[in-house]
FIRO-239081 format. One record per residue (C-alpha): residue number from 1; x, y, z. Coordinates in nm, 3 decimals, padded with zeros to 5 digits. Each point is the difference from the previous one (the first is absolute). Example, Ala and Ser with C-alpha at 12.3 -4.5 7.8 and 13.67 -1.06 7.14 Angstrom:
<nubas>
<nuba><i>1</i><east>01.230</east><north>-00.450</north><up>00.780</up></nuba>
<nuba><i>2</i><east>00.137</east><north>00.344</north><up>-00.066</up></nuba>
</nubas>
This chain:
<nubas>
<nuba><i>1</i><east>03.449</east><north>-00.317</north><up>-01.818</up></nuba>
<nuba><i>2</i><east>-00.236</east><north>-00.290</north><up>00.067</up></nuba>
<nuba><i>3</i><east>-00.074</east><north>00.122</north><up>00.354</up></nuba>
<nuba><i>4</i><east>-00.137</east><north>00.334</north><up>-00.117</up></nuba>
<nuba><i>5</i><east>-00.375</east><north>00.007</north><up>-00.054</up></nuba>
<nuba><i>6</i><east>-00.218</east><north>00.288</north><up>-00.109</up></nuba>
<nuba><i>7</i><east>-00.300</east><north>00.074</north><up>00.222</up></nuba>
<nuba><i>8</i><east>-00.311</east><north>-00.137</north><up>-00.164</up></nuba>
<nuba><i>9</i><east>-00.260</east><north>-00.021</north><up>00.276</up></nuba>
<nuba><i>10</i><east>-00.357</east><north>00.087</north><up>-00.089</up></nuba>
<nuba><i>11</i><east>-00.120</east><north>00.027</north><up>00.359</up></nuba>
<nuba><i>12</i><east>-00.032</east><north>00.378</north><up>-00.043</up></nuba>
<nuba><i>13</i><east>-00.312</east><north>-00.072</north><up>-00.207</up></nuba>
<nuba><i>14</i><east>-00.176</east><north>-00.129</north><up>00.314</up></nuba>
<nuba><i>15</i><east>00.087</east><north>00.322</north><up>00.182</up></nuba>
<nuba><i>16</i><east>-00.127</east><north>00.208</north><up>-00.292</up></nuba>
<nuba><i>17</i><east>-00.327</east><north>-00.194</north><up>-00.027</up></nuba>
<nuba><i>18</i><east>-00.044</east><north>00.025</north><up>00.376</up></nuba>
<nuba><i>19</i><east>00.040</east><north>00.378</north><up>-00.012</up></nuba>
<nuba><i>20</i><east>-00.251</east><north>00.022</north><up>-00.287</up></nuba>
<nuba><i>21</i><east>-00.259</east><north>-00.199</north><up>00.196</up></nuba>
<nuba><i>22</i><east>00.070</east><north>00.207</north><up>00.311</up></nuba>
<nuba><i>23</i><east>-00.051</east><north>00.321</north><up>-00.197</up></nuba>
<nuba><i>24</i><east>-00.328</east><north>-00.129</north><up>-00.141</up></nuba>
<nuba><i>25</i><east>-00.123</east><north>-00.066</north><up>00.353</up></nuba>
<nuba><i>26</i><east>00.121</east><north>00.327</north><up>00.152</up></nuba>
<nuba><i>27</i><east>-00.106</east><north>00.242</north><up>-00.274</up></nuba>
<nuba><i>28</i><east>-00.381</east><north>-00.013</north><up>00.058</up></nuba>
<nuba><i>29</i><east>00.039</east><north>00.082</north><up>00.370</up></nuba>
<nuba><i>30</i><east>00.066</east><north>00.371</north><up>-00.049</up></nuba>
<nuba><i>31</i><east>-00.265</east><north>00.094</north><up>-00.263</up></nuba>
<nuba><i>32</i><east>-00.267</east><north>-00.239</north><up>00.130</up></nuba>
<nuba><i>33</i><east>00.084</east><north>00.066</north><up>00.365</up></nuba>
<nuba><i>34</i><east>-00.033</east><north>00.375</north><up>-00.045</up></nuba>
<nuba><i>35</i><east>-00.332</east><north>-00.044</north><up>-00.183</up></nuba>
<nuba><i>36</i><east>-00.117</east><north>-00.231</north><up>00.278</up></nuba>
<nuba><i>37</i><east>00.073</east><north>00.265</north><up>00.261</up></nuba>
<nuba><i>38</i><east>-00.159</east><north>00.279</north><up>-00.202</up></nuba>
<nuba><i>39</i><east>-00.320</east><north>-00.199</north><up>-00.049</up></nuba>
<nuba><i>40</i><east>-00.055</east><north>-00.104</north><up>00.362</up></nuba>
<nuba><i>41</i><east>00.157</east><north>00.279</north><up>00.209</up></nuba>
<nuba><i>42</i><east>-00.122</east><north>00.345</north><up>00.093</up></nuba>
<nuba><i>43</i><east>00.149</east><north>00.288</north><up>-00.195</up></nuba>
<nuba><i>44</i><east>00.161</east><north>00.150</north><up>00.312</up></nuba>
<nuba><i>45</i><east>00.151</east><north>-00.335</north><up>00.104</up></nuba>
<nuba><i>46</i><east>00.125</east><north>-00.104</north><up>-00.343</up></nuba>
<nuba><i>47</i><east>00.332</east><north>00.196</north><up>00.016</up></nuba>
<nuba><i>48</i><east>00.086</east><north>-00.163</north><up>00.333</up></nuba>
<nuba><i>49</i><east>-00.073</east><north>-00.349</north><up>-00.132</up></nuba>
<nuba><i>50</i><east>00.205</east><north>00.070</north><up>-00.313</up></nuba>
<nuba><i>51</i><east>00.285</east><north>00.121</north><up>00.218</up></nuba>
<nuba><i>52</i><east>-00.016</east><north>-00.327</north><up>00.194</up></nuba>
<nuba><i>53</i><east>00.008</east><north>-00.191</north><up>-00.330</up></nuba>
<nuba><i>54</i><east>00.306</east><north>00.190</north><up>-00.124</up></nuba>
<nuba><i>55</i><east>00.166</east><north>-00.035</north><up>00.340</up></nuba>
<nuba><i>56</i><east>-00.044</east><north>-00.376</north><up>-00.023</up></nuba>
<nuba><i>57</i><east>00.165</east><north>00.002</north><up>-00.345</up></nuba>
<nuba><i>58</i><east>00.306</east><north>00.162</north><up>00.160</up></nuba>
<nuba><i>59</i><east>00.007</east><north>-00.222</north><up>00.309</up></nuba>
<nuba><i>60</i><east>00.018</east><north>-00.303</north><up>-00.231</up></nuba>
<nuba><i>61</i><east>00.326</east><north>00.105</north><up>-00.174</up></nuba>
<nuba><i>62</i><east>00.141</east><north>00.105</north><up>00.339</up></nuba>
<nuba><i>63</i><east>-00.058</east><north>-00.348</north><up>00.142</up></nuba>
<nuba><i>64</i><east>00.126</east><north>-00.147</north><up>-00.327</up></nuba>
<nuba><i>65</i><east>00.327</east><north>00.193</north><up>00.028</up></nuba>
<nuba><i>66</i><east>00.043</east><north>-00.122</north><up>00.356</up></nuba>
<nuba><i>67</i><east>-00.057</east><north>-00.356</north><up>-00.122</up></nuba>
<nuba><i>68</i><east>00.244</east><north>00.055</north><up>-00.288</up></nuba>
<nuba><i>69</i><east>00.258</east><north>00.132</north><up>00.247</up></nuba>
<nuba><i>70</i><east>-00.038</east><north>-00.316</north><up>00.208</up></nuba>
<nuba><i>71</i><east>00.022</east><north>-00.228</north><up>-00.305</up></nuba>
<nuba><i>72</i><east>00.305</east><north>00.182</north><up>-00.134</up></nuba>
<nuba><i>73</i><east>00.185</east><north>-00.087</north><up>00.321</up></nuba>
<nuba><i>74</i><east>-00.050</east><north>-00.370</north><up>-00.076</up></nuba>
<nuba><i>75</i><east>00.210</east><north>-00.177</north><up>-00.260</up></nuba>
<nuba><i>76</i><east>-00.179</east><north>-00.100</north><up>-00.319</up></nuba>
<nuba><i>77</i><east>00.048</east><north>-00.371</north><up>00.074</up></nuba>
<nuba><i>78</i><east>-00.127</east><north>00.024</north><up>00.358</up></nuba>
<nuba><i>79</i><east>-00.103</east><north>-00.340</north><up>00.129</up></nuba>
<nuba><i>80</i><east>00.229</east><north>-00.193</north><up>-00.235</up></nuba>
<nuba><i>81</i><east>00.329</east><north>00.171</north><up>00.089</up></nuba>
<nuba><i>82</i><east>00.122</east><north>00.016</north><up>00.357</up></nuba>
<nuba><i>83</i><east>00.123</east><north>00.328</north><up>00.155</up></nuba>
<nuba><i>84</i><east>00.351</east><north>-00.145</north><up>00.034</up></nuba>
<nuba><i>85</i><east>00.022</east><north>-00.056</north><up>-00.376</up></nuba>
<nuba><i>86</i><east>-00.070</east><north>00.366</north><up>-00.086</up></nuba>
<nuba><i>87</i><east>00.330</east><north>00.187</north><up>-00.031</up></nuba>
<nuba><i>88</i><east>-00.134</east><north>00.346</north><up>-00.099</up></nuba>
<nuba><i>89</i><east>-00.204</east><north>00.258</north><up>00.188</up></nuba>
<nuba><i>90</i><east>-00.309</east><north>00.202</north><up>-00.094</up></nuba>
<nuba><i>91</i><east>00.217</east><north>00.302</north><up>-00.093</up></nuba>
<nuba><i>92</i><east>00.191</east><north>-00.201</north><up>-00.262</up></nuba>
<nuba><i>93</i><east>-00.091</east><north>00.077</north><up>-00.362</up></nuba>
<nuba><i>94</i><east>-00.033</east><north>-00.373</north><up>-00.068</up></nuba>
<nuba><i>95</i><east>-00.267</east><north>-00.043</north><up>00.268</up></nuba>
<nuba><i>96</i><east>-00.345</east><north>-00.104</north><up>-00.124</up></nuba>
<nuba><i>97</i><east>-00.285</east><north>00.013</north><up>00.249</up></nuba>
<nuba><i>98</i><east>-00.295</east><north>-00.237</north><up>00.026</up></nuba>
<nuba><i>99</i><east>-00.213</east><north>00.203</north><up>-00.242</up></nuba>
<nuba><i>100</i><east>-00.231</east><north>-00.297</north><up>-00.069</up></nuba>
<nuba><i>101</i><east>-00.104</east><north>-00.029</north><up>00.365</up></nuba>
<nuba><i>102</i><east>-00.181</east><north>00.335</north><up>-00.004</up></nuba>
<nuba><i>103</i><east>-00.194</east><north>-00.099</north><up>-00.312</up></nuba>
<nuba><i>104</i><east>-00.125</east><north>-00.320</north><up>00.164</up></nuba>
<nuba><i>105</i><east>-00.104</east><north>00.180</north><up>00.320</up></nuba>
<nuba><i>106</i><east>-00.182</east><north>00.277</north><up>-00.191</up></nuba>
<nuba><i>107</i><east>-00.173</east><north>-00.254</north><up>-00.225</up></nuba>
<nuba><i>108</i><east>-00.137</east><north>-00.184</north><up>00.303</up></nuba>
<nuba><i>109</i><east>-00.115</east><north>00.326</north><up>00.163</up></nuba>
<nuba><i>110</i><east>-00.170</east><north>00.114</north><up>-00.324</up></nuba>
<nuba><i>111</i><east>-00.188</east><north>-00.329</north><up>-00.013</up></nuba>
<nuba><i>112</i><east>-00.119</east><north>00.035</north><up>00.359</up></nuba>
<nuba><i>113</i><east>-00.100</east><north>00.366</north><up>-00.043</up></nuba>
<nuba><i>114</i><east>-00.197</east><north>-00.080</north><up>-00.315</up></nuba>
<nuba><i>115</i><east>-00.228</east><north>-00.248</north><up>00.179</up></nuba>
<nuba><i>116</i><east>-00.222</east><north>00.267</north><up>00.172</up></nuba>
<nuba><i>117</i><east>-00.085</east><north>00.149</north><up>-00.342</up></nuba>
<nuba><i>118</i><east>-00.205</east><north>-00.311</north><up>-00.073</up></nuba>
<nuba><i>119</i><east>-00.240</east><north>00.077</north><up>00.287</up></nuba>
<nuba><i>120</i><east>-00.066</east><north>00.366</north><up>-00.084</up></nuba>
<nuba><i>121</i><east>-00.371</east><north>00.068</north><up>-00.063</up></nuba>
<nuba><i>122</i><east>-00.126</east><north>00.091</north><up>-00.346</up></nuba>
<nuba><i>123</i><east>-00.144</east><north>00.326</north><up>00.131</up></nuba>
<nuba><i>124</i><east>00.058</east><north>00.211</north><up>00.310</up></nuba>
<nuba><i>125</i><east>-00.213</east><north>00.252</north><up>00.183</up></nuba>
<nuba><i>126</i><east>00.124</east><north>00.352</north><up>-00.073</up></nuba>
<nuba><i>127</i><east>00.143</east><north>00.163</north><up>00.308</up></nuba>
<nuba><i>128</i><east>-00.277</east><north>00.183</north><up>00.189</up></nuba>
<nuba><i>129</i><east>-00.287</east><north>-00.194</north><up>-00.157</up></nuba>
<nuba><i>130</i><east>-00.211</east><north>-00.271</north><up>00.164</up></nuba>
<nuba><i>131</i><east>-00.114</east><north>-00.208</north><up>-00.298</up></nuba>
<nuba><i>132</i><east>00.092</east><north>-00.363</north><up>-00.002</up></nuba>
<nuba><i>133</i><east>00.250</east><north>-00.117</north><up>-00.263</up></nuba>
<nuba><i>134</i><east>-00.252</east><north>-00.252</north><up>-00.135</up></nuba>
<nuba><i>135</i><east>-00.256</east><north>00.273</north><up>-00.078</up></nuba>
<nuba><i>136</i><east>00.243</east><north>00.220</north><up>-00.185</up></nuba>
<nuba><i>137</i><east>00.158</east><north>-00.297</north><up>-00.171</up></nuba>
<nuba><i>138</i><east>-00.330</east><north>-00.128</north><up>-00.139</up></nuba>
<nuba><i>139</i><east>-00.086</east><north>00.336</north><up>-00.153</up></nuba>
<nuba><i>140</i><east>00.336</east><north>00.097</north><up>-00.139</up></nuba>
<nuba><i>141</i><east>00.181</east><north>-00.324</north><up>-00.085</up></nuba>
<nuba><i>142</i><east>-00.087</east><north>-00.154</north><up>-00.337</up></nuba>
<nuba><i>143</i><east>00.093</east><north>-00.365</north><up>-00.056</up></nuba>
<nuba><i>144</i><east>00.293</east><north>-00.034</north><up>-00.236</up></nuba>
<nuba><i>145</i><east>-00.175</east><north>-00.275</north><up>-00.195</up></nuba>
<nuba><i>146</i><east>-00.279</east><north>00.237</north><up>-00.105</up></nuba>
<nuba><i>147</i><east>00.241</east><north>00.234</north><up>-00.177</up></nuba>
<nuba><i>148</i><east>00.058</east><north>-00.080</north><up>-00.364</up></nuba>
<nuba><i>149</i><east>00.369</east><north>-00.027</north><up>-00.084</up></nuba>
<nuba><i>150</i><east>-00.032</east><north>00.185</north><up>-00.327</up></nuba>
<nuba><i>151</i><east>-00.191</east><north>00.280</north><up>00.168</up></nuba>
<nuba><i>152</i><east>00.269</east><north>00.026</north><up>00.267</up></nuba>
<nuba><i>153</i><east>00.271</east><north>00.032</north><up>-00.266</up></nuba>
<nuba><i>154</i><east>-00.199</east><north>00.268</north><up>-00.179</up></nuba>
<nuba><i>155</i><east>-00.041</east><north>00.194</north><up>00.325</up></nuba>
<nuba><i>156</i><east>00.376</east><north>-00.011</north><up>00.057</up></nuba>
<nuba><i>157</i><east>00.072</east><north>00.154</north><up>-00.339</up></nuba>
<nuba><i>158</i><east>-00.291</east><north>00.239</north><up>00.032</up></nuba>
<nuba><i>159</i><east>00.078</east><north>00.147</north><up>00.344</up></nuba>
<nuba><i>160</i><east>00.349</east><north>-00.100</north><up>00.108</up></nuba>
<nuba><i>161</i><east>00.200</east><north>00.119</north><up>-00.302</up></nuba>
<nuba><i>162</i><east>-00.158</east><north>00.351</north><up>-00.010</up></nuba>
<nuba><i>163</i><east>00.044</east><north>00.028</north><up>00.377</up></nuba>
<nuba><i>164</i><east>00.367</east><north>-00.098</north><up>-00.029</up></nuba>
<nuba><i>165</i><east>00.045</east><north>00.249</north><up>-00.283</up></nuba>
<nuba><i>166</i><east>-00.152</east><north>00.276</north><up>00.211</up></nuba>
<nuba><i>167</i><east>00.240</east><north>-00.084</north><up>00.284</up></nuba>
<nuba><i>168</i><east>00.301</east><north>00.031</north><up>-00.229</up></nuba>
<nuba><i>169</i><east>-00.121</east><north>00.344</north><up>-00.106</up></nuba>
<nuba><i>170</i><east>-00.042</east><north>00.115</north><up>00.359</up></nuba>
<nuba><i>171</i><east>00.304</east><north>00.219</north><up>00.082</up></nuba>
<nuba><i>172</i><east>-00.039</east><north>-00.036</north><up>00.378</up></nuba>
<nuba><i>173</i><east>-00.012</east><north>-00.379</north><up>-00.020</up></nuba>
<nuba><i>174</i><east>00.295</east><north>-00.023</north><up>-00.240</up></nuba>
<nuba><i>175</i><east>00.205</east><north>00.239</north><up>00.216</up></nuba>
<nuba><i>176</i><east>-00.073</east><north>-00.216</north><up>00.304</up></nuba>
<nuba><i>177</i><east>00.110</east><north>-00.310</north><up>-00.195</up></nuba>
<nuba><i>178</i><east>00.329</east><north>00.168</north><up>-00.101</up></nuba>
<nuba><i>179</i><east>00.069</east><north>00.111</north><up>00.357</up></nuba>
<nuba><i>180</i><east>-00.071</east><north>-00.349</north><up>00.131</up></nuba>
<nuba><i>181</i><east>00.236</east><north>-00.155</north><up>-00.257</up></nuba>
<nuba><i>182</i><east>00.279</east><north>00.240</north><up>00.097</up></nuba>
<nuba><i>183</i><east>-00.050</east><north>-00.060</north><up>00.372</up></nuba>
<nuba><i>184</i><east>00.000</east><north>-00.377</north><up>-00.031</up></nuba>
<nuba><i>185</i><east>00.300</east><north>00.011</north><up>-00.236</up></nuba>
<nuba><i>186</i><east>00.198</east><north>00.193</north><up>00.260</up></nuba>
<nuba><i>187</i><east>-00.114</east><north>-00.230</north><up>00.281</up></nuba>
<nuba><i>188</i><east>00.076</east><north>-00.319</north><up>-00.195</up></nuba>
<nuba><i>189</i><east>00.340</east><north>00.137</north><up>-00.096</up></nuba>
<nuba><i>190</i><east>00.081</east><north>00.064</north><up>00.363</up></nuba>
<nuba><i>191</i><east>-00.117</east><north>-00.348</north><up>00.107</up></nuba>
<nuba><i>192</i><east>00.198</east><north>-00.164</north><up>-00.285</up></nuba>
<nuba><i>193</i><east>00.333</east><north>00.182</north><up>00.015</up></nuba>
<nuba><i>194</i><east>00.031</east><north>00.141</north><up>00.353</up></nuba>
<nuba><i>195</i><east>00.086</east><north>-00.336</north><up>00.162</up></nuba>
<nuba><i>196</i><east>00.289</east><north>-00.050</north><up>-00.244</up></nuba>
<nuba><i>197</i><east>00.116</east><north>00.358</north><up>00.065</up></nuba>
<nuba><i>198</i><east>00.002</east><north>-00.064</north><up>00.376</up></nuba>
<nuba><i>199</i><east>00.197</east><north>-00.320</north><up>-00.054</up></nuba>
<nuba><i>200</i><east>00.266</east><north>00.165</north><up>-00.216</up></nuba>
<nuba><i>201</i><east>00.023</east><north>00.338</north><up>00.171</up></nuba>
<nuba><i>202</i><east>-00.026</east><north>-00.098</north><up>00.366</up></nuba>
<nuba><i>203</i><east>00.110</east><north>-00.363</north><up>-00.004</up></nuba>
<nuba><i>204</i><east>-00.337</east><north>-00.134</north><up>00.115</up></nuba>
<nuba><i>205</i><east>-00.115</east><north>-00.354</north><up>-00.065</up></nuba>
<nuba><i>206</i><east>-00.303</east><north>-00.063</north><up>-00.220</up></nuba>
<nuba><i>207</i><east>-00.203</east><north>-00.087</north><up>00.310</up></nuba>
<nuba><i>208</i><east>00.090</east><north>00.325</north><up>00.179</up></nuba>
<nuba><i>209</i><east>-00.064</east><north>00.212</north><up>-00.311</up></nuba>
<nuba><i>210</i><east>-00.347</east><north>-00.150</north><up>-00.052</up></nuba>
<nuba><i>211</i><east>-00.082</east><north>00.046</north><up>00.368</up></nuba>
<nuba><i>212</i><east>00.105</east><north>00.368</north><up>-00.007</up></nuba>
<nuba><i>213</i><east>-00.211</east><north>00.070</north><up>-00.309</up></nuba>
<nuba><i>214</i><east>-00.309</east><north>-00.146</north><up>00.167</up></nuba>
<nuba><i>215</i><east>00.049</east><north>00.165</north><up>00.339</up></nuba>
<nuba><i>216</i><east>00.086</east><north>00.353</north><up>-00.120</up></nuba>
<nuba><i>217</i><east>-00.250</east><north>00.040</north><up>-00.284</up></nuba>
<nuba><i>218</i><east>-00.317</east><north>-00.207</north><up>00.022</up></nuba>
<nuba><i>219</i><east>-00.118</east><north>00.080</north><up>00.358</up></nuba>
<nuba><i>220</i><east>00.003</east><north>00.371</north><up>-00.090</up></nuba>
<nuba><i>221</i><east>-00.226</east><north>-00.073</north><up>-00.298</up></nuba>
<nuba><i>222</i><east>-00.241</east><north>-00.183</north><up>00.230</up></nuba>
<nuba><i>223</i><east>-00.017</east><north>00.301</north><up>00.231</up></nuba>
<nuba><i>224</i><east>-00.061</east><north>00.231</north><up>-00.297</up></nuba>
<nuba><i>225</i><east>-00.282</east><north>-00.211</north><up>-00.147</up></nuba>
<nuba><i>226</i><east>-00.173</east><north>-00.050</north><up>00.334</up></nuba>
<nuba><i>227</i><east>00.030</east><north>00.361</north><up>00.119</up></nuba>
<nuba><i>228</i><east>-00.117</east><north>00.129</north><up>-00.340</up></nuba>
<nuba><i>229</i><east>-00.313</east><north>-00.215</north><up>00.017</up></nuba>
<nuba><i>230</i><east>-00.075</east><north>00.116</north><up>00.354</up></nuba>
<nuba><i>231</i><east>00.054</east><north>00.363</north><up>-00.102</up></nuba>
<nuba><i>232</i><east>-00.244</east><north>-00.025</north><up>-00.292</up></nuba>
<nuba><i>233</i><east>-00.259</east><north>-00.179</north><up>00.215</up></nuba>
<nuba><i>234</i><east>00.021</east><north>00.249</north><up>00.288</up></nuba>
<nuba><i>235</i><east>-00.011</east><north>00.322</north><up>-00.205</up></nuba>
<nuba><i>236</i><east>-00.220</east><north>-00.140</north><up>-00.282</up></nuba>
<nuba><i>237</i><east>00.244</east><north>00.099</north><up>-00.275</up></nuba>
<nuba><i>238</i><east>-00.156</east><north>00.017</north><up>-00.347</up></nuba>
<nuba><i>239</i><east>00.171</east><north>-00.093</north><up>-00.326</up></nuba>
<nuba><i>240</i><east>00.115</east><north>00.355</north><up>-00.081</up></nuba>
<nuba><i>241</i><east>00.152</east><north>00.048</north><up>00.345</up></nuba>
<nuba><i>242</i><east>00.164</east><north>-00.343</north><up>-00.014</up></nuba>
<nuba><i>243</i><east>00.160</east><north>00.086</north><up>-00.336</up></nuba>
<nuba><i>244</i><east>00.143</east><north>00.324</north><up>00.142</up></nuba>
<nuba><i>245</i><east>00.137</east><north>-00.177</north><up>00.308</up></nuba>
<nuba><i>246</i><east>00.154</east><north>-00.274</north><up>-00.216</up></nuba>
<nuba><i>247</i><east>00.167</east><north>00.261</north><up>-00.223</up></nuba>
<nuba><i>248</i><east>00.168</east><north>00.192</north><up>00.281</up></nuba>
<nuba><i>249</i><east>00.103</east><north>-00.311</north><up>00.191</up></nuba>
<nuba><i>250</i><east>00.145</east><north>-00.154</north><up>-00.318</up></nuba>
<nuba><i>251</i><east>00.188</east><north>00.324</north><up>-00.075</up></nuba>
<nuba><i>252</i><east>00.150</east><north>-00.006</north><up>00.349</up></nuba>
<nuba><i>253</i><east>00.091</east><north>-00.365</north><up>-00.046</up></nuba>
<nuba><i>254</i><east>00.186</east><north>00.066</north><up>-00.327</up></nuba>
<nuba><i>255</i><east>00.187</east><north>00.293</north><up>00.152</up></nuba>
<nuba><i>256</i><east>00.119</east><north>-00.221</north><up>00.283</up></nuba>
<nuba><i>257</i><east>00.106</east><north>-00.268</north><up>-00.247</up></nuba>
<nuba><i>258</i><east>00.183</east><north>00.264</north><up>-00.203</up></nuba>
<nuba><i>259</i><east>00.203</east><north>00.086</north><up>00.311</up></nuba>
<nuba><i>260</i><east>00.144</east><north>-00.353</north><up>-00.013</up></nuba>
<nuba><i>261</i><east>00.226</east><north>00.113</north><up>-00.288</up></nuba>
<nuba><i>262</i><east>00.218</east><north>00.180</north><up>00.256</up></nuba>
<nuba><i>263</i><east>00.032</east><north>-00.305</north><up>00.227</up></nuba>
<nuba><i>264</i><east>00.268</east><north>-00.179</north><up>-00.204</up></nuba>
<nuba><i>265</i><east>00.229</east><north>-00.255</north><up>00.162</up></nuba>
<nuba><i>266</i><east>00.357</east><north>-00.070</north><up>-00.106</up></nuba>
<nuba><i>267</i><east>00.036</east><north>-00.285</north><up>-00.245</up></nuba>
<nuba><i>268</i><east>00.139</east><north>-00.315</north><up>00.157</up></nuba>
<nuba><i>269</i><east>00.328</east><north>-00.120</north><up>-00.155</up></nuba>
<nuba><i>270</i><east>-00.057</east><north>-00.294</north><up>-00.234</up></nuba>
<nuba><i>271</i><east>00.301</east><north>-00.177</north><up>-00.147</up></nuba>
<nuba><i>272</i><east>00.002</east><north>00.027</north><up>-00.376</up></nuba>
<nuba><i>273</i><east>-00.267</east><north>00.272</north><up>-00.010</up></nuba>
<nuba><i>274</i><east>00.097</east><north>00.295</north><up>00.221</up></nuba>
<nuba><i>275</i><east>00.351</east><north>-00.110</north><up>00.100</up></nuba>
<nuba><i>276</i><east>00.262</east><north>-00.213</north><up>-00.171</up></nuba>
<nuba><i>277</i><east>00.080</east><north>-00.353</north><up>00.107</up></nuba>
<nuba><i>278</i><east>00.344</east><north>00.114</north><up>00.109</up></nuba>
</nubas>
């Protein structure tokens, strides 16, 4: 009929471009931040500082899930539609939360947090030393204008590519990469599909499901990161000992996860899927 129209909005492109720009800004924090800590921190304090950095990366998603839970309780057209005009509740399948509100709040916070990075010094005094940053900076920092661009490109191909090739042939490094991919795949799968499972299986709203995911999972990760950093700092754990501890703790973790196969709940009746319409 004439009243039927196919959806043809291209606004999703703005969301996609925004996520691309956000990823470009967030990606350097982990590799450059870790290098920054390693260069200017004592060897015995570095694990603790890294634990604080990883703890902060978990606190962020935790606060983000709490914000998402709050936004999901609000109707998508909040501000333009009065509460009396909304005839459905948050547990209704047709409910759409104010997803855009969280993006605006996080964008503003990212902008404010990025301002202090402009005032960071070019060089810091290494922890435990007394030299002034200006003295070390004058000796070690070479002006970028004095470096020939062609020479810089040649150095990249001369040193970076062989170094990258050596990393790919390092079995310990590649094993660590594979383990990290598997761990993040499992974690991302849980974050992506567990809220929908809680909604369907236990009749929770999207807001309640997101809140439960954040409260029951992420604070425990914060405790693990922080306590692990303190443990390595206190007992001065070396790399070999840290690898052994990580292996046994990971093995215990997977055994506990494997026990979840026996905690199966009854499937909720769904008309047309598990039970007939009659």
